[in-house]
C-alpha positions in Angstrom: -36.6 17.3 31.5 -34.3 20.1 30.4 -35.3 23.2 28.4 -33.1 25.9 26.9 -30.1 24.4 28.7 -31.7 24.8 32.2 -33.1 22.1 34.5 -36.9 21.9 34.2 -39.3 19.7 36.1 -42.5 21.2 34.7 -43.3 23.0 38.0 -43.2 26.8 37.8 -45.2 29.4 39.7 -44.8 33.0 38.6 -41.1 32.3 37.7 -40.3 30.8 41.1 -39.4 27.3 41.9 -41.9 25.2 43.9 -40.9 23.2 47.0 -39.3 20.0 45.9 -38.1 21.4 42.6 -34.5 20.5 43.6 -32.8 21.0 40.2 -34.1 24.5 39.8 -33.3 25.4 43.3 -29.7 24.2 42.9 -29.4 26.2 39.6 -30.7 29.3 41.3 -28.2 29.0 44.2 -25.4 28.7 41.7 -26.5 31.8 39.9 -27.0 33.9 43.0 -23.9 32.9 45.0 -21.0 35.2 44.3 -18.2 33.3 42.5 -14.8 32.9 44.2 -12.5 35.6 42.8 -9.8 34.4 40.5 -7.3 36.6 42.3 -7.9 37.6 45.9 -6.1 39.3 48.7 -4.3 36.1 49.7 -3.4 34.9 46.2 0.4 34.3 45.8 2.1 35.5 42.6 4.8 33.7 40.7 6.3 35.0 37.4 8.9 34.6 34.8 11.4 37.0 33.2 12.6 36.4 29.7 13.6 38.4 26.6 11.1 36.4 24.6 8.3 35.2 27.0 6.3 32.1 25.9 3.0 30.7 27.1 4.3 27.4 28.2 5.2 28.3 31.8 2.1 30.4 32.3 -0.2 27.6 31.2 1.7 24.8 32.9 1.9 26.4 36.3 -1.6 27.9 36.3 -3.1 24.5 35.3 -1.2 22.8 38.2 -2.4 25.4 40.6 -5.9 24.7 39.6 -5.5 20.9 39.7 -3.9 21.1 43.2 -6.4 23.6 44.6 -3.7 26.3 45.2 -4.4 30.0 45.5 -1.6 31.0 43.2 -1.3 32.7 39.9 1.6 32.8 37.4 2.3 35.5 34.8 5.1 36.0 32.2 7.0 39.3 31.9 9.9 40.8 30.1 12.0 43.7 31.3 14.6 46.2 30.2 15.6 47.0 33.8 16.6 43.7 35.5 17.6 45.3 38.9 14.2 47.1 39.2 12.4 43.8 38.3 14.2 41.8 40.9 13.7 44.6 43.4 10.0 44.4 42.7 10.0 40.6 43.4 11.6 41.4 46.8 9.4 44.4 47.7 6.1 43.0 46.6 6.5 39.5 48.1 6.3 37.7 44.8 6.9 34.1 45.7 8.9 32.8 42.8 10.4 33.8 39.4 11.6 31.7 36.5 14.7 33.3 34.8 15.4 32.8 31.1 17.8 34.2 28.5 19.5 36.6 28.7 19.3 37.1 32.5 20.6 33.8 33.9 24.0 35.1 34.8 23.2 38.9 35.2 20.7 38.2 37.9 23.2 36.6 40.3 24.6 39.8 42.0 21.0 40.8 42.7 20.3 37.7 44.9 21.0 37.0 48.5 22.3 33.4 48.1 22.7 30.6 45.6 21.7 27.0 46.0 24.5 24.4 45.3 24.0 23.7 41.6 23.4 27.3 40.8 26.5 28.4 42.7 28.6 25.7 41.0 27.4 26.6 37.5 27.2 30.3 38.1 23.8 30.4 36.4 20.3 30.8 37.8 17.0 29.9 36.2 14.8 30.0 39.3 14.3 32.5 42.2 12.5 31.7 45.4 11.5 34.5 47.7 11.3 33.7 51.4 10.2 36.8 53.3 12.3 39.1 51.2 15.4 36.8 51.0 16.0 35.7 47.4 17.6 32.4 46.7 18.8 31.3 43.2 18.4 27.7 41.9 19.1 26.0 38.6 16.4 23.5 37.8 17.8 23.1 34.2 20.7 21.3 35.7 18.7 18.8 37.7 16.3 18.2 34.7 19.1 17.4 32.4 20.9 15.3 35.0 17.7 13.2 35.5 17.1 12.7 31.7 20.7 11.8 31.1 20.7 9.2 33.8 17.4 7.8 32.6 18.9 7.4 29.1 21.6 5.2 30.5 24.4 6.9 28.6 27.8 5.2 28.7 30.2 7.4 30.7 32.9 6.7 28.1 30.8 8.5 25.4 32.4 11.5 23.7 30.3 14.7 24.0 30.2 17.6 21.6 28.2 20.5 23.1 27.5 23.6 21.0 26.9 26.8 23.1 28.4 28.6 26.1 25.6 30.6 27.7 23.7 29.9 31.0 21.9 26.9 29.6 25.2 25.6 28.2 26.7 25.8 31.7 23.8 23.8 33.1 23.9 21.1 30.4 27.7 20.7 30.4 27.9 20.5 34.2 25.0 18.0 34.3 26.8 15.8 31.7 30.1 16.1 33.5 28.5 15.2 36.8 26.8 12.2 35.2 30.3 10.8 34.5 30.9 12.1 30.9 34.5 13.4 31.1 35.4 13.4 27.4 33.9 16.4 25.7 34.4 19.5 23.6 32.6 22.8 23.9 32.0 24.4 20.5 31.6 28.2 20.9 32.6 31.1 18.7 33.0 33.3 21.7 36.5 32.1 22.7 36.5 33.6 26.2 33.2 32.1 27.2 33.8 28.8 25.4 37.2 28.3 27.0 36.0 29.2 30.4 33.1 26.7 30.2 35.4 24.0 28.8 37.9 24.6 31.7 35.1 24.5 34.3 34.1 21.0 33.3 37.5 19.7 32.2 36.7 19.5 28.5 38.3 21.0 25.4 37.2 24.0 23.4 36.8 24.5 19.6 35.5 27.5 17.7 33.7 25.4 15.1 32.1 22.0 15.0 35.0 19.6 14.8 35.4 16.8 12.3 36.0 14.3 15.0 33.4 11.8 16.0 31.1 12.4 19.0 28.7 9.9 20.6 26.5 12.6 22.2 25.6 15.9 20.5 24.1 18.7 22.6 22.7 21.9 21.2 22.3 24.7 23.7 22.2 27.6 21.2 19.1 29.3 19.8 19.5 27.4 16.5 16.2 25.8 15.7 14.3 28.1 18.0 11.1 29.8 16.8 12.0 33.0 15.0 15.0 33.9 12.8 16.8 30.6 13.5 13.8 28.3 13.1 15.2 26.4 10.1 18.8 26.2 11.3 20.5 22.8 11.9 22.8 22.9 14.9 25.1 20.1 13.6 25.9 18.9 10.1 24.2 15.8 8.8 27.4 13.7 8.9 28.0 14.7 12.5 24.5 13.6 13.4 24.9 10.3 11.5 28.0 9.5 13.6 26.4 10.1 16.9 24.2 7.8 19.0 22.3 10.4 21.2 21.2 13.9 20.4 20.1 16.5 23.0 18.5 19.7 21.9 17.8 22.2 24.7 15.5 24.3 22.5 12.0 23.9 24.0 10.0 25.8 21.4 9.1 24.5 19.0 9.1 21.0 20.6 10.2 19.4 17.3 13.3 21.2 16.0 15.2 20.6 12.7 17.9 18.9 14.8 15.5 16.6 16.5 13.8 15.7 13.2 17.1 14.9 11.6 18.2 12.8 14.6 14.9 10.8 14.7 15.1 10.2 10.9 18.6 8.8 11.4 17.4 6.5 14.2 19.1 8.3 17.1 18.0 8.5 20.7 16.9 12.0 21.5 16.6 14.1 24.7 14.2 17.0 23.9 14.0 20.5 25.1 10.3 19.9 25.7 11.2 17.1 28.2 13.8 19.4 29.9 11.3 22.2 30.0 8.6 20.2 31.7 11.0 18.6 34.3 12.6 21.9 35.2 9.2 23.7 35.4 7.9 20.9 37.7 10.8 21.4 40.1 10.1 25.1 40.1 6.5 24.4 41.0 7.6 22.3 43.9 10.0 24.9 45.1 7.4 27.7 45.0 4.5 25.7 46.6 5.9 22.8 48.6 3.4 20.6 46.8 4.3 17.6 44.6 1.7 16.9 42.0 0.8 13.4 40.7 2.2 12.2 37.4 -1.3 12.5 36.0 -1.6 16.1 37.0 1.8 16.9 35.5 0.7 15.2 32.2 -2.5 17.2 32.1 -0.7 20.5 32.8 1.8 19.7 30.0 -1.0 18.9 27.6 -2.7 22.2 28.4 0.6 24.1 28.1 1.5 22.6 24.7 -2.1 22.8 23.4 
């Protein structure tokens, strides 16, 4: 039987277990064997750099490390000195780093090389450190490209994309590379908006145009937790005319734009889905291990819990 939460067979002699009292012996061994340290000499560190760090990446990666039996640990950071932070990654042998706003473009001169999509987009969201050599990747691009192809979007669809930052570059380029050639970049910053539009062969507008668009994409902070949490990235009539709505905002997972799109019966591509896919690709780049779909689902559940 069990007493006070401990295994008890009824055989005790002066507090010691008698021969054959297997449950008590097993419990004693567990309590006297030193536990494996959470972080040891050989533990590999991965990290993130963001102006507004969230818990998603930390929980997602650490849960996958646990499920896959990997001696890694992941920690989120922010910085006011990007060159020093990147120098620390190189000097301390930190295996990988996720890069978020506002560092996705500023980090590029600090790296040794860029992988294909990151070089084409001129935006980095992932750094891999191979013995002091830092390579920049863009897993936002590949995540969006995968989700767009899964959605089966007609290449003739017209796109209206709002935003012109690093994430905007990744989404616009992924849509263009998926065959969507008719689009407009909506950005108040004329220089950045026109440059992004030119890079993908689309048009630029300073404000949301009155014209119809089949696919709406928000890559601004509108709808993100904080000051813009209640903002709607597109007017209701523009949403009503579209067929597909993509919102790159990952937190909260259900933004005003997504709620409006679902209420209007539109197909949605969520920032949460983009976030999970891009984080999974980062995990594979850092560790060389591909987790099972079940492990990914469990890590996502923990990360969003």
